[in-house]
C-alpha positions in Angstrom: 24.2 129.7 61.1 26.2 132.7 62.3 25.9 131.6 65.9 27.1 128.1 65.0 30.2 129.4 63.2 31.0 131.7 66.1 31.0 128.8 68.5 33.4 126.8 66.3 35.8 129.8 66.2 35.6 130.2 69.9 36.3 126.5 70.5 39.4 126.6 68.2 40.8 129.7 69.9 40.4 128.0 73.3 42.3 124.9 72.2 45.2 127.0 70.7 45.4 129.1 73.9 45.5 126.1 76.2 48.2 124.5 74.1 50.5 127.4 74.4 49.8 127.9 78.1 50.5 124.2 78.8 53.7 124.2 76.7 55.0 127.2 78.6 54.4 125.6 82.0 56.1 122.4 80.9 59.0 124.3 79.5 59.4 126.2 82.8 59.2 122.9 84.8 61.9 121.4 82.5 64.2 124.4 82.9 63.6 124.3 86.7 64.3 120.5 86.8 67.5 121.0 84.7 68.8 123.6 87.0 68.0 121.7 90.2 68.9 118.2 89.2 72.6 117.0 89.6 74.1 116.2 86.2 75.0 112.5 85.8 78.6 111.4 85.9 78.2 109.2 82.9 76.4 109.8 79.6 72.9 108.3 79.3 74.1 105.7 76.8 77.0 104.6 78.9 77.0 102.3 81.9 79.2 103.2 84.9 80.4 99.6 84.9 82.2 100.3 81.6 84.7 102.6 83.4 87.1 101.9 86.2 86.0 104.8 88.3 84.4 105.1 91.7 81.0 106.7 92.4 82.6 109.7 94.1 82.9 112.3 91.4 85.1 114.8 93.4 87.6 112.1 94.5 87.5 109.4 91.8 89.4 106.2 92.5 90.5 103.4 90.1 88.7 100.1 90.9 89.4 96.7 89.6 89.4 93.0 90.6 91.7 90.3 92.0 92.3 87.1 90.2 89.6 85.6 92.4 87.1 88.2 91.3 87.0 90.3 94.5 86.6 94.1 93.9 89.7 96.2 94.6 90.6 99.9 94.8 93.8 101.7 94.0 95.6 104.3 96.2 98.8 106.2 95.5 100.1 108.9 97.9 103.2 110.5 99.4 103.6 110.6 103.1 103.1 114.1 104.6 102.4 113.3 108.2 100.5 110.2 109.2 99.2 107.6 106.8 95.6 108.6 107.7 96.2 112.3 107.0 98.1 111.6 103.8 95.3 109.6 102.3 92.7 112.2 103.5 94.6 115.1 102.0 94.6 113.5 98.5 91.3 111.5 98.5 89.2 113.3 101.1 88.3 110.1 102.9 88.8 108.3 106.1 91.0 105.2 106.3 90.2 102.0 108.1 92.4 101.0 111.0 92.7 97.6 109.4 94.2 99.0 106.2 96.7 101.2 108.2 97.8 98.2 110.3 98.2 96.1 107.1 100.6 98.8 105.7 102.6 98.8 108.9 102.8 95.0 108.9 104.2 94.9 105.4 106.6 97.8 105.9 107.9 96.1 109.1 109.6 93.5 106.9 110.8 96.1 104.4 112.4 98.4 107.0 114.7 96.0 108.9 111.9 94.9 111.2 110.8 98.4 112.3 107.7 100.4 111.4 109.5 103.5 110.2 108.4 106.0 107.6 109.9 109.2 106.4 108.5 112.4 104.9 108.2 112.0 101.1 107.9 108.1 101.2 105.6 107.0 98.4 103.1 104.2 99.0 101.0 102.7 96.1 98.6 99.9 96.9 95.7 97.9 95.7 93.4 96.6 98.5 90.3 94.3 98.6 87.2 96.3 99.4 85.5 93.5 101.2 88.1 93.2 104.0 90.6 96.0 103.4 93.3 93.4 102.8 96.2 94.7 100.7 96.7 92.7 97.5 99.7 94.7 96.2 101.9 97.3 97.8 104.8 99.3 96.3 106.9 101.2 98.8 109.4 103.9 97.6 111.7 105.1 100.4 112.7 108.7 100.1 115.7 108.3 102.4 117.1 105.0 101.1 116.0 105.7 97.5 114.8 102.1 97.2 111.7 100.5 95.8 110.0 97.4 97.1 107.0 95.5 95.7 104.9 93.0 97.6 102.1 90.8 96.3 99.4 88.8 98.1 99.6 85.2 96.8 96.8 82.7 97.3 98.7 79.5 97.6 97.5 76.0 98.1 97.1 76.4 101.9 96.8 80.1 102.7 97.4 83.7 101.6 100.9 85.0 102.1 102.9 87.9 100.8 105.6 87.3 98.3 108.3 89.5 96.7 109.4 90.0 93.1 112.3 87.7 93.8 109.9 84.8 94.5 110.5 84.7 98.2 108.0 85.0 101.1 108.0 88.5 102.7 108.3 87.1 106.2 111.5 85.2 106.8 111.8 82.2 109.1 113.3 82.4 112.6 115.6 79.3 112.6 116.6 79.4 116.3 113.4 80.7 118.0 110.9 79.2 120.5 108.5 77.9 117.8 108.6 74.8 115.7 108.5 75.5 112.0 107.9 79.0 110.7 104.5 80.3 111.9 103.1 83.3 110.2 103.1 86.5 112.2 100.6 89.4 112.4 100.9 92.3 114.8 99.2 93.9 117.8 99.9 96.9 119.9 101.5 96.3 123.3 101.7 99.6 125.1 103.1 102.0 122.5 104.9 99.3 120.5 103.8 97.1 117.6 104.8 93.6 118.4 104.4 90.3 116.5 101.8 87.6 117.2 103.0 84.2 116.0 100.2 81.9 114.8 101.8 78.7 116.2 98.6 76.7 116.0 96.7 75.1 118.9 98.4 73.4 121.9 101.8 73.6 120.3 104.7 73.5 122.8 106.6 76.8 123.1 110.2 76.1 124.1 113.1 78.1 125.4 115.6 78.7 122.6 118.5 79.5 125.0 119.6 79.0 128.6 117.2 81.3 130.5 116.0 82.4 134.0 112.3 82.9 134.8 111.7 86.3 136.3 107.9 86.6 136.1 104.8 84.6 135.4 101.0 85.1 135.5 97.8 83.7 134.0 94.4 85.2 133.6 91.1 84.5 131.8 91.3 87.8 129.8 95.1 87.8 128.8 96.1 84.1 128.9 99.5 83.1 130.2 102.3 85.6 130.4 106.0 84.7 131.1 109.1 86.8 131.1 112.6 85.2 131.0 116.2 86.5 130.9 118.3 84.9 128.2 121.4 84.5 130.4 124.1 84.5 127.7 122.6 87.6 126.0 121.4 89.9 128.9 118.1 90.3 127.1 114.5 89.8 128.4 112.2 87.5 126.5 108.5 88.2 126.8 105.8 85.6 126.0 102.1 86.6 126.2 98.9 84.9 125.2 99.8 81.4 126.1 96.8 79.1 126.3 98.5 77.4 129.3 101.8 77.9 131.2 104.2 75.4 132.5 103.3 75.6 136.2 106.3 73.4 137.2 108.7 76.3 136.4 109.8 78.4 139.4 110.7 82.1 139.6 114.4 82.9 139.6 115.3 79.3 138.6 117.6 78.7 135.6 116.3 76.4 132.7 118.1 74.8 129.8 117.4 75.3 126.1 114.4 73.2 125.0 112.4 73.4 128.2 108.6 74.1 127.5 107.3 77.4 128.8 103.7 76.6 127.8 101.3 76.0 124.9 99.9 78.2 122.1 96.3 78.7 121.1 95.0 81.6 123.2 92.9 84.2 121.4 94.9 87.4 121.7 92.1 89.7 120.5 88.8 89.2 118.7 90.4 87.9 115.5 94.0 86.9 116.2 95.0 83.6 117.8 98.6 83.0 118.7 101.5 83.9 121.0 103.0 87.3 121.4 106.8 87.1 121.5 109.3 89.9 121.6 112.5 90.9 123.5 113.6 93.9 125.6 117.1 95.4 126.0 118.4 98.1 128.3 115.7 100.3 129.7 112.9 98.1 128.4 113.7 99.0 124.7 111.6 96.6 122.6 113.6 94.5 120.1 112.1 92.5 117.3 112.6 88.7 117.4 113.4 88.9 113.7 116.4 91.1 114.3 117.5 89.2 117.5 117.3 85.7 116.2 118.9 84.2 113.1 116.5 84.4 110.1 116.5 82.9 106.6 114.5 83.9 103.6 111.9 81.3 102.5 111.8 80.7 98.7 108.5 79.9 97.0 108.1 76.3 96.2 109.1 75.4 92.6 105.6 74.1 92.0 104.0 77.4 92.9 106.4 79.7 91.0 104.2 79.8 87.8 101.2 80.9 89.8 103.3 83.5 91.6 104.5 84.8 88.3 100.9 85.1 87.1 100.0 87.0 90.3 102.9 89.4 90.0 102.2 90.1 86.3 98.5 90.6 87.0 98.9 93.2 89.8 101.7 95.0 88.0 99.2 95.5 85.2 96.6 96.8 87.7 99.2 99.1 89.2 100.1 100.6 85.8 96.4 101.0 84.9 95.8 102.8 88.3 98.7 105.2 87.6 97.4 106.1 84.2 93.9 106.6 85.6 95.2 109.0 88.3 97.3 111.0 85.7 93.9 111.9 84.1 92.0 112.7 87.3 94.6 114.1 89.7 
């Protein structure tokens, strides 16, 4: 009987001892896990999708959506050097070449057809994450003390930038070499940013003034290239990326206004199709065709104004929300 009682006491003591040993080991593991594991950005009972914040805790960014449901991100910075460095200084990130070029393209039409920035200029923008396309841009000039706002409007035919005054950002060249008002993007030619006019396929490109042909060439990689002198203006006109050139034209011959120099449609680079067109004065100083030719602002069609108003109101709301967010985190 005494032996049996002693066994039961020994068994109970063993169970109690193992319990305390196991609890101590688990507690040590939990403490070790707690110290080594990164703390979550969000509480366990809250989803990250409930907050407009990026997944980068050190440099949070406000995120939202376009009217079409595409994810967007908000940036707001002052220029202190290049655009790339200015964004990196604030947000600690690299900037895509496409986004920088998009900023340059918009500012081109806000700065008298030049890509010109000054120390202290402020740029606020909302861009689509899927393609780095800017959906809203607010440019505050430090020198001119002016503020411009531009909105990406998805019209019935294509996406184009509009201003708060219900006009398209890009004006129309009324006495240029193109029929209608083709939309322009930009490429680098040497050290200069020059416009590429999307004139469609096989559209005739015509001389807008009396001109003398001074150079012509055609290659598989660059398409047709032609240089004229507009006789009454002492300015060179450069055409590049022609899908075909008018081979009947002769060097040093003089041609009247309206004569075809070639056709459009050549792929200038991997993504842009159109004709490069710009002018040169003096010692090959590049001149924008928008500053040389007569231009007129293009108002938004009356039928589209209500949709433009919705677009403007929506992105102004996104801009204000982004500013409030950054006041809390920066």
